[in-house]
TIKOL-798441 format. One line per field, with one value per residue (C-alpha): residue in three letters; x, y, z; residue number from 0. Coordinates in steps of 0.05 Angstrom, whole numbers, plus 5000, padded with zeros to 4 digits. Example, Ala and Ser with C-alpha at 12.3 -4.5 7.8 and 13.67 -1.06 7.14 Angstrom:
<recs>
aa: c(ALA_SER)
xx: c(5246_5273)
yy: c(4910_4979)
zz: c(5156_5143)
i: c(0_1)
</recs>
This chain:
<recs>
aa: c(MET_LEU_ILE_ILE_ASN_ASP_LEU_SER_LEU_ARG_MET_ALA_GLY_ARG_LEU_LEU_LEU_ASP_HIS_ALA_SER_LEU_THR_LEU_PRO_ALA_GLY_THR_LYS_ALA_GLY_LEU_VAL_GLY_ARG_ASN_GLY_THR_GLY_LYS_THR_THR_LEU_PHE_LYS_ALA)
xx: c(5949_5909_5942_5907_5953_5938_5862_5824_5748_5702_5626_5576_5635_5665_5734_5727_5795_5859_5918_5900_5944_5940_5977_5955_5999_5967_5934_5925_5859_5834_5770_5740_5703_5664_5598_5539_5546_5620_5636_5655_5611_5632_5705_5690_5651_5711)
yy: c(0465_0507_0533_0575_0593_0640_0640_0682_0688_0721_0724_0756_0783_0818_0802_0792_0759_0763_0718_0715_0670_0649_0599_0580_0531_0472_0492_0565_0597_0650_0689_0727_0789_0839_0873_0838_0832_0842_0773_0729_0671_0680_0673_0607_0582_0595)
zz: c(9024_8976_8911_8860_8802_8743_8752_8702_8701_8651_8660_8611_8571_8631_8657_8733_8751_8709_8728_8803_8846_8919_8962_9032_9072_9107_9172_9152_9170_9122_9112_9054_9077_9035_9023_8991_8915_8913_8883_8942_8919_8847_8869_8903_8843_8799)
i: c(0_1_2_3_4_5_6_7_8_9_10_11_12_13_14_15_16_17_18_19_20_21_22_23_24_25_26_27_28_29_30_31_32_33_34_35_36_37_38_39_40_41_42_43_44_45)
</recs>
């Protein structure tokens, strides 16, 4: 199970995420899709 609760992220003075939450039950398959430079890697680093 993956639980992200109330995640906020600020980089270089810019608010990128504000109170983000996500719950994925065990066995769930999920993907994160987006164009280059849209913050996918930054989200995983948070």
